[in-house]
Z-matrix of the N, CA and C atoms (Angstrom, degrees):
N
C 1 1.453
C 2 1.529 1 109.18
N 3 1.351 2 118.92 1 132.45
C 4 1.463 3 120.72 2 -179.86
C 5 1.516 4 111.64 3 -62.56
N 6 1.320 5 115.73 4 143.79
C 7 1.459 6 119.49 5 178.86
C 8 1.525 7 109.60 6 -82.05
N 9 1.332 8 116.31 7 148.63
C 10 1.458 9 121.70 8 179.56
C 11 1.515 10 108.37 9 -127.14
N 12 1.306 11 115.91 10 127.06
C 13 1.446 12 122.93 11 176.95
C 14 1.529 13 109.06 12 -69.67
N 15 1.344 14 116.96 13 149.45
C 16 1.466 15 121.10 14 177.41
C 17 1.520 16 111.90 15 -55.27
N 18 1.328 17 117.19 16 -43.07
C 19 1.469 18 120.83 17 -179.77
C 20 1.518 19 110.14 18 -62.84
N 21 1.328 20 117.58 19 -40.04
C 22 1.463 21 120.85 20 179.15
C 23 1.517 22 110.00 21 -64.06
N 24 1.320 23 117.47 22 -41.14
C 25 1.461 24 120.84 23 178.83
C 26 1.527 25 110.68 24 -63.15
N 27 1.334 26 117.26 25 -37.21
C 28 1.463 27 120.98 26 -178.84
C 29 1.521 28 112.64 27 -69.85
N 30 1.333 29 118.54 28 -27.95
C 31 1.469 30 120.19 29 -177.73
C 32 1.518 31 113.02 30 -97.35
N 33 1.313 32 117.72 31 -4.40
C 34 1.462 33 120.31 32 179.24
C 35 1.529 34 109.13 33 -59.78
N 36 1.333 35 115.84 34 120.85
C 37 1.449 36 120.75 35 177.30
C 38 1.512 37 115.57 36 80.86
N 39 1.353 38 117.31 37 8.28
C 40 1.467 39 119.56 38 178.06
C 41 1.520 40 110.64 39 -148.62
N 42 1.320 41 115.18 40 155.31
C 43 1.466 42 120.97 41 -178.34
C 44 1.521 43 110.82 42 -74.05
N 45 1.336 44 115.38 43 149.85
C 46 1.464 45 121.45 44 178.08
C 47 1.520 46 108.71 45 -151.43
N 48 1.322 47 116.59 46 156.66
C 49 1.456 48 122.59 47 175.43
C 50 1.526 49 107.46 48 -79.43
N 51 1.323 50 116.94 49 110.51
C 52 1.462 51 122.30 50 -175.30
C 53 1.524 52 112.17 51 -56.95
N 54 1.325 53 117.41 52 -48.18
C 55 1.468 54 121.00 53 -177.71
C 56 1.525 55 111.91 54 -62.06
N 57 1.316 56 117.48 55 -25.90
C 58 1.459 57 120.87 56 -178.64
C 59 1.516 58 114.58 57 -81.38
N 60 1.324 59 117.67 58 -3.03
C 61 1.463 60 120.43 59 -177.73
C 62 1.523 61 113.46 60 -84.37
N 63 1.330 62 116.86 61 -9.93
C 64 1.466 63 120.74 62 176.74
C 65 1.527 64 107.87 63 -143.83
N 66 1.334 65 115.97 64 139.84
C 67 1.463 66 121.47 65 -178.09
C 68 1.524 67 110.72 66 -107.53
N 69 1.329 68 115.32 67 151.33
C 70 1.458 69 120.72 68 172.78
C 71 1.519 70 108.98 69 -70.78
N 72 1.334 71 116.15 70 145.00
C 73 1.461 72 122.34 71 172.08
C 74 1.516 73 107.36 72 -129.93
N 75 1.321 74 116.21 73 130.88
C 76 1.456 75 121.97 74 -176.03
C 77 1.521 76 111.62 75 -54.28
N 78 1.343 77 115.08 76 127.38
C 79 1.462 78 121.54 77 176.39
C 80 1.517 79 114.93 78 70.21
N 81 1.342 80 117.45 79 19.38
C 82 1.460 81 119.73 80 -172.88
C 83 1.523 82 113.12 81 -135.94
N 84 1.323 83 113.44 82 165.56
C 85 1.458 84 123.15 83 168.10
C 86 1.524 85 105.52 84 -114.50
N 87 1.326 86 116.60 85 124.89
C 88 1.458 87 122.08 86 -179.25
C 89 1.520 88 108.20 87 -114.06
N 90 1.330 89 117.31 88 138.45
C 91 1.465 90 119.82 89 177.74
C 92 1.516 91 110.38 90 -131.13
N 93 1.326 92 114.25 91 152.33
C 94 1.461 93 121.57 92 177.28
C 95 1.529 94 106.88 93 -141.12
N 96 1.320 95 116.55 94 117.92
C 97 1.454 96 121.70 95 178.35
C 98 1.518 97 109.28 96 -80.03
N 99 1.337 98 115.98 97 123.69
C 100 1.458 99 120.70 98 179.71
C 101 1.525 100 112.12 99 -96.68
N 102 1.337 101 116.00 100 -35.34
C 103 1.471 102 121.31 101 176.61
C 104 1.524 103 107.66 102 -138.88
N 105 1.320 104 116.19 103 132.94
C 106 1.463 105 121.75 104 178.10
C 107 1.524 106 108.05 105 -137.37
N 108 1.329 107 115.88 106 98.86
C 109 1.465 108 122.61 107 -177.47
C 110 1.529 109 108.91 108 -126.90
N 111 1.329 110 116.59 109 164.52
C 112 1.458 111 120.28 110 176.13
C 113 1.522 112 111.29 111 -57.29
N 114 1.340 113 116.93 112 -33.96
C 115 1.467 114 121.55 113 -176.44
C 116 1.519 115 113.59 114 -80.52
N 117 1.336 116 118.06 115 -14.71
C 118 1.461 117 119.80 116 178.84
C 119 1.511 118 113.04 117 162.60
N 120 1.333 119 114.64 118 178.77
C 121 1.459 120 121.38 119 -178.92
C 122 1.519 121 110.49 120 -133.92
N 123 1.328 122 114.82 121 155.50
C 124 1.458 123 122.75 122 170.65
C 125 1.523 124 105.33 123 -128.38
N 126 1.341 125 115.48 124 119.36
C 127 1.461 126 120.83 125 -175.99
C 128 1.517 127 109.16 126 -129.18
N 129 1.316 128 116.17 127 135.92
C 130 1.453 129 123.33 128 176.94
C 131 1.524 130 107.95 129 -101.70
N 132 1.336 131 117.12 130 131.42
C 133 1.468 132 122.89 131 -179.18
C 134 1.517 133 110.58 132 -122.01
N 135 1.338 134 116.03 133 149.62
C 136 1.462 135 123.11 134 169.25
C 137 1.530 136 107.10 135 -127.71
N 138 1.337 137 116.63 136 119.70
C 139 1.467 138 123.00 137 179.97
C 140 1.517 139 108.43 138 -108.69
N 141 1.313 140 118.14 139 126.07
C 142 1.454 141 120.54 140 172.95
C 143 1.530 142 108.35 141 -72.66
N 144 1.324 143 116.70 142 157.41
C 145 1.470 144 121.30 143 178.35
C 146 1.525 145 109.52 144 -53.66
N 147 1.322 146 115.84 145 137.00
C 148 1.460 147 121.29 146 179.14
C 149 1.520 148 114.38 147 85.64
N 150 1.316 149 118.11 148 -7.73
C 151 1.466 150 121.45 149 179.87
C 152 1.520 151 110.19 150 -90.26
N 153 1.323 152 116.74 151 167.68
C 154 1.457 153 120.05 152 178.36
C 155 1.506 154 111.47 153 -176.80
N 156 1.315 155 114.46 154 -172.67
C 157 1.458 156 122.66 155 174.31
C 158 1.521 157 107.08 156 -124.38
N 159 1.323 158 116.38 157 129.81
C 160 1.454 159 120.18 158 -178.85
C 161 1.528 160 110.17 159 -69.82
N 162 1.321 161 115.10 160 164.89
C 163 1.461 162 120.78 161 -176.33
C 164 1.530 163 111.01 162 -58.50
N 165 1.312 164 114.56 163 133.94
C 166 1.462 165 122.32 164 177.91
C 167 1.524 166 108.41 165 -156.33
N 168 1.316 167 117.13 166 174.83
C 169 1.462 168 121.72 167 175.21
C 170 1.526 169 108.54 168 -125.45
N 171 1.317 170 115.17 169 160.52
C 172 1.465 171 122.14 170 175.39
C 173 1.524 172 107.17 171 -135.98
N 174 1.322 173 116.93 172 147.46
C 175 1.461 174 119.35 173 -177.08
C 176 1.534 175 113.91 174 -79.76
N 177 1.334 176 117.15 175 2.51
C 178 1.463 177 121.56 176 -176.72
C 179 1.522 178 110.61 177 -130.41
N 180 1.333 179 116.31 178 153.55
C 181 1.464 180 120.46 179 171.01
C 182 1.521 181 108.72 180 -63.34
N 183 1.334 182 115.30 181 146.59
C 184 1.464 183 120.48 182 177.95
C 185 1.521 184 108.85 183 -136.75
N 186 1.323 185 116.24 184 132.08
C 187 1.450 186 122.59 185 177.00
C 188 1.526 187 108.15 186 -101.38
N 189 1.332 188 116.11 187 131.03
C 190 1.462 189 121.89 188 177.27
C 191 1.521 190 108.07 189 -115.33
N 192 1.333 191 116.32 190 128.84
C 193 1.459 192 123.17 191 175.54
C 194 1.525 193 107.83 192 -121.67
N 195 1.341 194 116.89 193 120.25
C 196 1.459 195 120.44 194 179.09
C 197 1.523 196 110.18 195 -82.13
N 198 1.312 197 115.36 196 119.96
C 199 1.454 198 123.75 197 179.96
C 200 1.522 199 110.04 198 -86.97
N 201 1.338 200 116.81 199 -29.33
C 202 1.455 201 122.27 200 -175.78
C 203 1.522 202 108.70 201 -157.09
N 204 1.328 203 117.72 202 148.96
C 205 1.453 204 122.46 203 171.33
C 206 1.511 205 114.96 204 80.66
N 207 1.343 206 114.13 205 -155.05
C 208 1.463 207 121.79 206 -173.69
C 209 1.524 208 109.62 207 -148.44
N 210 1.346 209 116.05 208 137.21
C 211 1.462 210 121.13 209 -178.47
C 212 1.512 211 110.32 210 -138.59
N 213 1.325 212 115.28 211 151.14
C 214 1.459 213 122.00 212 167.91
C 215 1.522 214 106.39 213 -98.52
N 216 1.332 215 115.96 214 121.13
C 217 1.456 216 121.32 215 178.50
C 218 1.525 217 106.79 216 -116.75
N 219 1.329 218 114.96 217 117.41
C 220 1.458 219 121.16 218 -177.95
C 221 1.517 220 108.57 219 -101.49
N 222 1.337 221 115.76 220 126.81
C 223 1.462 222 122.34 221 179.60
C 224 1.521 223 107.60 222 -127.36
N 225 1.326 224 115.74 223 120.06
C 226 1.473 225 122.20 224 179.54
C 227 1.527 226 111.08 225 50.15
N 228 1.334 227 116.14 226 43.69
C 229 1.455 228 121.71 227 175.16
C 230 1.518 229 115.88 228 85.81
N 231 1.329 230 119.01 229 -7.37
C 232 1.465 231 122.29 230 179.81
C 233 1.526 232 109.42 231 -103.90
N 234 1.348 233 116.33 232 123.22
C 235 1.456 234 121.10 233 -179.14
C 236 1.523 235 110.89 234 -91.58
N 237 1.321 236 114.91 235 131.55
C 238 1.461 237 123.11 236 179.05
C 239 1.523 238 108.28 237 -117.04
N 240 1.318 239 118.06 238 126.60
C 241 1.466 240 122.21 239 173.77
C 242 1.527 241 106.50 240 -84.39
N 243 1.325 242 117.18 241 117.36
C 244 1.461 243 122.71 242 -176.60
C 245 1.527 244 108.07 243 -114.52
N 246 1.328 245 115.67 244 130.80
C 247 1.456 246 122.84 245 -175.69
C 248 1.524 247 111.72 246 -112.41
N 249 1.323 248 115.36 247 164.24
C 250 1.470 249 121.69 248 177.25
C 251 1.531 250 109.49 249 -48.12
N 252 1.325 251 115.28 250 132.44
C 253 1.456 252 121.27 251 179.32
C 254 1.512 253 114.62 252 89.45
N 255 1.336 254 117.53 253 -6.87
C 256 1.462 255 120.64 254 -179.55
C 257 1.523 256 111.34 255 -99.56
N 258 1.319 257 114.86 256 162.01
C 259 1.452 258 122.44 257 -177.24
C 260 1.528 259 109.01 258 -133.01
N 261 1.320 260 116.00 259 151.23
C 262 1.465 261 121.88 260 175.73
C 263 1.527 262 107.61 261 -147.63
N 264 1.322 263 116.13 262 147.97
C 265 1.464 264 120.99 263 176.05
C 266 1.526 265 108.63 264 -106.98
N 267 1.315 266 115.38 265 129.56
C 268 1.462 267 121.84 266 174.17
C 269 1.532 268 106.13 267 -98.74
N 270 1.341 269 117.47 268 108.25
C 271 1.470 270 120.07 269 -176.22
C 272 1.530 271 112.87 270 -65.60
N 273 1.308 272 115.00 271 150.39
C 274 1.463 273 121.85 272 177.30
C 275 1.520 274 110.70 273 -54.59
N 276 1.312 275 116.13 274 142.61
C 277 1.461 276 124.95 275 174.01
C 278 1.531 277 114.58 276 63.46
N 279 1.321 278 118.07 277 13.20
C 280 1.468 279 122.14 278 175.14
C 281 1.537 280 107.59 279 -100.52
N 282 1.331 281 118.75 280 129.74
C 283 1.467 282 119.05 281 178.24
C 284 1.530 283 109.58 282 -63.29
N 285 1.329 284 115.15 283 137.50
C 286 1.463 285 119.79 284 179.58
C 287 1.526 286 109.93 285 -146.60
N 288 1.342 287 114.40 286 156.47
C 289 1.460 288 122.07 287 179.49
C 290 1.517 289 107.84 288 -147.20
N 291 1.338 290 116.78 289 156.73
C 292 1.455 291 122.48 290 179.38
C 293 1.516 292 109.33 291 -128.40
N 294 1.333 293 116.45 292 141.17
C 295 1.465 294 121.75 293 177.33
C 296 1.524 295 108.60 294 -140.54
N 297 1.327 296 116.45 295 132.65
C 298 1.464 297 121.70 296 179.95
C 299 1.519 298 110.00 297 -77.51
N 300 1.330 299 116.87 298 115.79
C 301 1.464 300 121.73 299 172.02
C 302 1.527 301 107.15 300 -73.76
N 303 1.337 302 115.34 301 -44.79
C 304 1.459 303 124.41 302 168.90
C 305 1.520 304 104.64 303 -132.37
N 306 1.314 305 118.29 304 170.07
C 307 1.458 306 116.48 305 177.36
C 308 1.527 307 107.63 306 -57.89
N 309 1.328 308 115.73 307 143.75
C 310 1.454 309 119.16 308 -178.29
C 311 1.525 310 110.99 309 -148.21
N 312 1.340 311 113.80 310 156.30
C 313 1.457 312 121.92 311 174.12
C 314 1.519 313 107.48 312 -120.33
N 315 1.314 314 115.20 313 141.68
C 316 1.459 315 119.90 314 179.92
C 317 1.517 316 111.11 315 -142.73
N 318 1.318 317 114.28 316 154.38
C 319 1.464 318 121.49 317 170.84
C 320 1.519 319 106.07 318 -105.71
N 321 1.315 320 116.29 319 129.89
C 322 1.460 321 123.17 320 176.47
C 323 1.519 322 107.87 321 -110.26
N 324 1.328 323 116.31 322 119.61
C 325 1.457 324 122.02 323 177.71
C 326 1.524 325 107.04 324 -111.97
N 327 1.324 326 116.13 325 114.97
C 328 1.457 327 121.47 326 -179.67
C 329 1.526 328 108.39 327 -112.74
N 330 1.329 329 115.62 328 124.01
C 331 1.455 330 122.25 329 179.57
C 332 1.525 331 107.91 330 -105.50
N 333 1.320 332 116.76 331 124.78
C 334 1.468 333 121.51 332 -175.89
C 335 1.522 334 112.28 333 -100.94
N 336 1.297 335 118.05 334 46.27
C 337 1.462 336 119.25 335 -179.51
C 338 1.523 337 110.08 336 -141.69
């Protein structure tokens, strides 16, 4: 059975402020899984300034939507400056990395099909 975060259970069937579901923590990356199903996941992240994720690959396409702040997202060697309100797709099997230009929050939607 898929696991459900307490915050996800509280917002099921009602509106909520997305950015308010995860808080920044100094020197850290914080994540909160909102949906975890066989077909995919929706995860909310908060990156403190200077934090990031090193280059890696994933076997599925992933959509990133910046809820707050600014990030450099590098995909297959090309760096994209992504700002609050913008979206980018990280294609399956392409190396990618994320770096906080300023602290930022993002939603990661991964589809496993």
